[in-house]
Residue frames relative to the residue before (quaternion, step in Angstrom):
aa qw qx qy qz dx dy dz
M 1.0000 0.0000 0.0000 0.0000 0.00 0.00 0.00
N 0.2499 -0.7665 0.5763 0.1341 3.57 -0.95 0.90
W 0.3121 -0.7871 0.5097 0.1524 3.59 -0.46 1.22
Y 0.6647 0.5228 -0.2984 0.4425 3.58 1.22 -0.38
V 0.4731 0.6554 -0.4525 0.3767 3.56 1.28 -0.01
R 0.0576 0.7754 -0.6273 0.0429 3.54 -1.00 0.86
E 0.6164 -0.5442 0.4129 0.3917 3.51 -1.23 0.48
E 0.4334 -0.7248 0.4726 0.2520 3.56 -0.71 1.08
E 0.7490 -0.2204 0.1519 0.6061 3.55 0.94 -0.88
S 0.5755 -0.6369 0.3918 0.3311 3.53 -1.09 0.68
G 0.3906 -0.7390 0.4693 0.2847 3.57 1.06 -0.65
Y 0.5004 0.6574 -0.4352 0.3578 3.61 1.22 0.10
F 0.7894 0.0518 -0.0374 0.6105 3.57 1.26 -0.33
K 0.0128 0.7537 -0.6569 0.0143 3.52 -1.08 0.85
R 0.5178 -0.6810 0.4188 0.3044 3.57 -0.74 1.04
E 0.6301 0.5517 -0.3519 0.4181 3.60 1.05 -0.61
W 0.5243 0.6224 -0.4205 0.4010 3.61 1.23 -0.17
L 0.6682 0.4560 -0.2994 0.5058 3.57 1.16 -0.54
K 0.5010 -0.6541 0.4742 0.3102 3.53 -0.97 0.86
E 0.7302 -0.3769 0.3181 0.4728 3.55 -1.32 0.15
P 0.5252 -0.6604 0.4221 0.3314 3.62 -0.77 0.96
L 0.3963 -0.7035 0.5482 0.2180 3.54 -1.08 0.86
R 0.4626 -0.6707 0.5000 0.2935 3.58 -1.15 0.52
T 0.7883 0.1165 -0.0582 0.6014 3.59 1.14 -0.62
A 0.6161 -0.5589 0.4172 0.3660 3.52 -1.29 0.44
P 0.5951 -0.5664 0.4252 0.3800 3.59 -1.15 0.57
K 0.4553 -0.7067 0.4811 0.2486 3.58 -1.09 0.73
N 0.7097 0.4656 -0.2578 0.4616 3.59 1.12 -0.60
T 0.2029 0.8142 -0.5140 0.1782 3.58 1.07 0.81
T 0.1977 -0.7851 0.5782 0.1013 3.56 -0.98 0.90
N 0.8015 0.0570 0.0020 0.5953 3.59 1.19 -0.50
K 0.0483 -0.7781 0.6259 0.0221 3.56 -1.09 0.79
V 0.0140 0.7902 -0.6111 0.0447 3.53 -1.03 0.85
R 0.1172 -0.7304 0.6626 0.1173 3.55 -1.19 0.61
A 0.1217 -0.7950 0.5939 0.0216 3.54 -0.56 1.25
W 0.2516 -0.7974 0.5415 0.0867 3.53 -0.95 1.00
D 0.1465 -0.6894 0.6999 0.1154 3.50 -1.33 0.63
L 0.2044 -0.8472 0.4849 0.0726 3.56 -0.32 1.26
A 0.0059 -0.7404 0.6721 0.0022 3.51 -1.23 0.70
G 0.1696 -0.8163 0.5451 0.0876 3.58 -1.20 0.11
S 0.5684 0.5787 -0.3913 0.4346 3.57 0.95 0.84
V 0.2153 -0.7196 0.6399 0.1622 3.49 -1.33 0.40
P 0.6374 -0.5272 0.3698 0.4231 3.61 -1.12 0.44
S 0.0216 0.7825 -0.6203 0.0492 3.54 -1.07 0.83
E 0.7055 -0.4279 0.3301 0.4585 3.57 -1.28 -0.01
T 0.7287 0.4266 -0.2437 0.4771 3.60 0.99 -0.77
N 0.7821 0.1323 -0.0779 0.6039 3.60 1.22 -0.41
S 0.1211 -0.8479 0.5148 0.0379 3.56 0.10 1.29
N 0.7893 0.2356 -0.1189 0.5544 3.60 1.21 -0.37
P 0.0493 0.8313 -0.5518 0.0446 3.61 0.54 1.10
D 0.6615 -0.4906 0.3817 0.4196 3.56 -1.29 0.24
W 0.4022 -0.6762 0.5694 0.2383 3.51 -1.35 0.41
T 0.3622 -0.6105 0.6334 0.3079 3.52 -1.31 0.35
V 0.0206 -0.8148 0.5770 -0.0515 3.56 -0.75 1.09
G 0.0604 -0.7818 0.6204 0.0158 3.54 -1.01 0.92
V 0.1437 -0.7950 0.5871 0.0507 3.58 -0.63 1.14
L 0.2057 -0.7617 0.6076 0.0916 3.55 -0.81 1.12
M 0.0379 0.7992 -0.5949 0.0775 3.55 -0.67 1.17
S 0.1519 -0.7635 0.6183 0.1077 3.51 -1.23 0.56
K 0.2417 -0.7221 0.6284 0.1589 3.50 -1.33 0.42
D 0.2664 -0.7861 0.5356 0.1554 3.57 -0.87 0.92
S 0.7170 -0.4680 0.3098 0.4134 3.56 -1.31 0.15
N 0.6531 0.4831 -0.3135 0.4917 3.61 1.27 -0.19
G 0.5553 -0.6339 0.3763 0.3850 3.59 1.29 0.09
K 0.5031 0.6281 -0.4311 0.4081 3.59 1.25 0.34
Y 0.3264 -0.7552 0.5457 0.1592 3.54 -1.17 0.70
C 0.1139 -0.7732 0.6202 0.0667 3.54 -1.21 0.60
I 0.2804 -0.7113 0.6199 0.1765 3.56 -0.92 0.97
E 0.1863 -0.8480 0.4926 0.0600 3.54 -0.26 1.31
H 0.8005 -0.1004 0.1030 0.5818 3.58 1.04 -0.69
V 0.1205 -0.7556 0.6367 0.0960 3.56 -1.22 0.54
E 0.1579 -0.7668 0.6198 0.0537 3.54 -0.82 1.09
R 0.0114 0.7925 -0.6079 0.0473 3.59 -0.80 1.04
F 0.1993 0.7715 -0.5918 0.1217 3.55 -0.92 0.87
R 0.2795 -0.7027 0.6233 0.1991 3.49 -1.35 0.35
A 0.1797 0.7615 -0.6000 0.1671 3.53 -0.80 1.05
R 0.5636 -0.5656 0.4699 0.3765 3.53 -1.26 0.36
H 0.7159 -0.4768 0.2953 0.4158 3.56 -1.23 0.56
G 0.6722 0.5254 -0.3064 0.4221 3.59 0.89 -0.87
E 0.7039 0.4521 -0.2579 0.4833 3.59 1.13 -0.58
V 0.5316 0.6715 -0.4031 0.3225 3.59 1.14 -0.57
L 0.6856 0.4767 -0.2990 0.4618 3.61 0.79 -0.95
D 0.6147 0.5401 -0.3530 0.4537 3.62 0.99 -0.72
R 0.6679 0.4913 -0.2982 0.4728 3.59 0.95 -0.85
I 0.6234 0.5305 -0.3414 0.4619 3.61 1.03 -0.75
V 0.6337 0.5213 -0.3216 0.4725 3.59 1.02 -0.81
E 0.6251 0.5348 -0.3344 0.4598 3.62 0.96 -0.83
V 0.6760 0.4847 -0.2890 0.4739 3.57 0.89 -0.96
A 0.6338 0.5362 -0.3310 0.4487 3.60 0.97 -0.82
K 0.6315 0.5227 -0.3327 0.4661 3.59 1.01 -0.75
R 0.6543 0.4981 -0.3050 0.4804 3.60 1.02 -0.77
D 0.6638 0.5334 -0.3035 0.4274 3.58 0.96 -0.90
G 0.4061 -0.7343 0.4579 0.2937 3.59 0.99 -0.76
D 0.7369 -0.4858 0.3039 0.3586 3.51 -1.42 0.24
D 0.6867 0.5193 -0.2966 0.4132 3.59 1.08 -0.58
V 0.5974 0.5593 -0.3556 0.4515 3.61 1.28 0.15
T 0.2694 -0.7250 0.6113 0.1674 3.57 -0.93 0.93
I 0.2739 -0.7541 0.5793 0.1438 3.56 -0.88 0.99
V 0.1491 -0.7851 0.5975 0.0664 3.57 -0.83 1.01
I 0.1283 -0.7817 0.6100 0.0202 3.53 -0.73 1.18
P 0.4012 -0.7228 0.5012 0.2558 3.61 -0.82 0.91
R 0.1904 -0.7457 0.6245 0.1325 3.55 -1.19 0.61
D 0.2659 -0.7675 0.5665 0.1389 3.54 -0.45 1.23
A 0.6478 -0.5354 0.3769 0.3894 3.55 -1.21 0.49
G 0.7516 0.4074 -0.2976 0.4249 3.54 -1.23 0.52
Q 0.7051 -0.4829 0.3354 0.3964 3.51 -1.35 0.30
A 0.6396 0.5302 -0.3399 0.4407 3.61 0.93 -0.79
G 0.6523 0.5101 -0.3135 0.4648 3.59 0.99 -0.79
A 0.6504 0.5122 -0.3073 0.4691 3.57 1.00 -0.84
T 0.6564 0.5127 -0.3017 0.4639 3.58 0.98 -0.87
A 0.6619 0.5037 -0.3060 0.4632 3.59 0.91 -0.92
A 0.6621 0.5005 -0.3105 0.4633 3.60 0.90 -0.89
A 0.6486 0.5167 -0.3178 0.4598 3.59 0.94 -0.87
Y 0.6377 0.5254 -0.3248 0.4603 3.58 0.99 -0.79
H 0.6653 0.5041 -0.3047 0.4588 3.59 0.85 -0.99
V 0.6784 0.4825 -0.2936 0.4698 3.59 0.86 -0.96
G 0.6280 0.5464 -0.3362 0.4405 3.59 0.99 -0.78
V 0.6652 0.4923 -0.2980 0.4757 3.58 0.89 -0.92
L 0.6811 0.4886 -0.2888 0.4626 3.58 0.87 -0.93
A 0.6636 0.4984 -0.3045 0.4674 3.60 0.93 -0.89
D 0.6234 0.5452 -0.3388 0.4465 3.61 1.01 -0.76
Q 0.7058 0.4234 -0.2572 0.5063 3.58 1.16 -0.53
G 0.6348 -0.6000 0.2994 0.3839 3.56 1.29 0.30
F 0.5227 0.6379 -0.4187 0.3803 3.57 1.23 0.24
R 0.4229 -0.6714 0.5526 0.2549 3.53 -1.15 0.76
C 0.0971 0.8078 -0.5726 0.1008 3.60 -0.69 1.07
K 0.0592 -0.7577 0.6454 0.0771 3.45 -1.40 0.25
V 0.4104 -0.6835 0.5532 0.2416 3.50 -1.33 0.43
Q 0.1381 -0.7729 0.6155 0.0686 3.54 -1.04 0.83
G 0.3805 -0.7247 0.5326 0.2155 3.55 -0.69 1.09
T 0.2352 -0.7923 0.5537 0.1021 3.55 -1.09 0.70
S 0.1669 0.8216 -0.5292 0.1307 3.60 0.80 0.94
K 0.6755 0.4357 -0.2918 0.5184 3.60 1.19 -0.46
S 0.5839 -0.5661 0.4438 0.3763 3.57 -1.22 0.46
K 0.6440 -0.5088 0.3925 0.4151 3.56 -1.24 0.35
L 0.6253 0.5413 -0.3406 0.4471 3.56 1.02 -0.74
K 0.6708 0.4918 -0.3050 0.4639 3.62 0.83 -0.93
R 0.6621 0.4911 -0.3084 0.4746 3.59 1.03 -0.75
F 0.7048 0.4783 -0.2666 0.4510 3.60 1.07 -0.69
E 0.5227 0.6824 -0.4108 0.3040 3.61 1.06 -0.58
P 0.6805 0.4605 -0.3293 0.4651 3.69 0.79 -0.77
V 0.6224 0.5278 -0.3360 0.4703 3.58 1.08 -0.73
S 0.6322 0.5403 -0.3197 0.4541 3.57 0.95 -0.90
A 0.6681 0.4989 -0.2983 0.4645 3.58 0.87 -0.93
S 0.6663 0.4979 -0.2980 0.4684 3.57 0.99 -0.83
M 0.6172 0.5308 -0.3367 0.4733 3.58 1.09 -0.70
E 0.6586 0.5481 -0.3080 0.4136 3.55 0.90 -0.97
V 0.7406 0.3963 -0.2314 0.4909 3.60 1.03 -0.71
G 0.6478 -0.5996 0.2962 0.3649 3.59 1.24 0.40
N 0.4553 0.7093 -0.4396 0.3105 3.60 1.17 0.39
F 0.7000 0.4320 -0.2610 0.5053 3.61 1.28 0.09
T 0.0842 -0.7262 0.6770 0.0847 3.50 -1.29 0.59
I 0.2426 -0.7510 0.5952 0.1513 3.56 -1.32 0.10
I 0.4141 -0.6753 0.5510 0.2625 3.55 -1.18 0.64
Q 0.4910 -0.6599 0.4867 0.2942 3.56 -0.94 0.89
G 0.2320 0.7687 -0.5715 0.1692 3.57 -0.88 0.97
D 0.6420 -0.5439 0.3787 0.3855 3.54 -1.26 0.33
W 0.6094 0.5567 -0.3324 0.4564 3.59 1.29 -0.18
N 0.4571 0.7352 -0.4253 0.2639 3.63 1.22 -0.34
E 0.6953 0.4993 -0.2988 0.4218 3.59 0.71 -1.05
T 0.6489 0.5018 -0.3119 0.4793 3.59 0.96 -0.86
Y 0.6418 0.5256 -0.3109 0.4639 3.57 0.99 -0.87
F 0.6653 0.5016 -0.3024 0.4630 3.59 0.85 -0.95
D 0.6584 0.5204 -0.3120 0.4455 3.58 0.88 -0.95
E 0.6906 0.4697 -0.2876 0.4687 3.58 0.87 -0.92
M 0.6553 0.5087 -0.3178 0.4592 3.59 0.96 -0.80
E 0.6691 0.4927 -0.3056 0.4650 3.60 0.96 -0.78
A 0.6699 0.4838 -0.2976 0.4781 3.60 1.14 -0.56
F 0.5201 0.6671 -0.4079 0.3438 3.60 1.22 -0.41
D 0.0062 0.8052 -0.5921 0.0316 3.55 -0.83 1.05
G 0.5971 -0.6080 0.3438 0.3944 3.56 1.30 0.19
L 0.5713 0.5895 -0.3846 0.4222 3.57 1.25 -0.08
A 0.6252 -0.5238 0.4109 0.4073 3.56 -1.22 0.43
S 0.6154 -0.5819 0.3846 0.3671 3.55 -1.11 0.66
S 0.1466 -0.7507 0.6377 0.0914 3.51 -1.25 0.56
R 0.7286 -0.3993 0.2901 0.4749 3.56 -1.20 -0.17
T 0.7704 0.3450 -0.1968 0.4987 3.60 1.05 -0.56
K 0.7652 0.2861 -0.1715 0.5507 3.62 1.05 -0.64
K 0.1978 -0.7774 0.5911 0.0846 3.54 -1.11 0.77
D 0.2124 -0.7582 0.5972 0.1528 3.55 -1.24 0.42
D 0.2615 0.8104 -0.4906 0.1848 3.57 1.16 0.58
């Protein structure tokens, strides 16, 4: 038995599945959404690698193809997270639906309702998405669609970080070295 053997990659995402990065977003977009994965920590002595808050902006065109237009990643305390989401929403514009996750239980429902209330009061279109399935189960259909060429990506300075994190994703809870953001 070789103790040094490790899984090379999970196979849920490979950067070569995405076509050559586009310089601009598709013109025939029918729907745009920015979905968020929320966190609320900053690096500290006890947690040097906390989760990131991540918002992925995607569009769907009239041919049913998807485009990853932008990825926003930041670490902030809970009180700052909503302010940053509002900033990003202002940049994204009126035609983007904001998706806020709703974790299980009353606390998750309350937090999601609060976030949506603040965003809606400022005129943003939002919805809540329940998270009863694991991240892996939610990602599997997207992974399959990426593999057959239904996704493109906009060229940006965030691409390499996005690719690295997606290729490392194995569906397991985050650890000190791997993230599931």
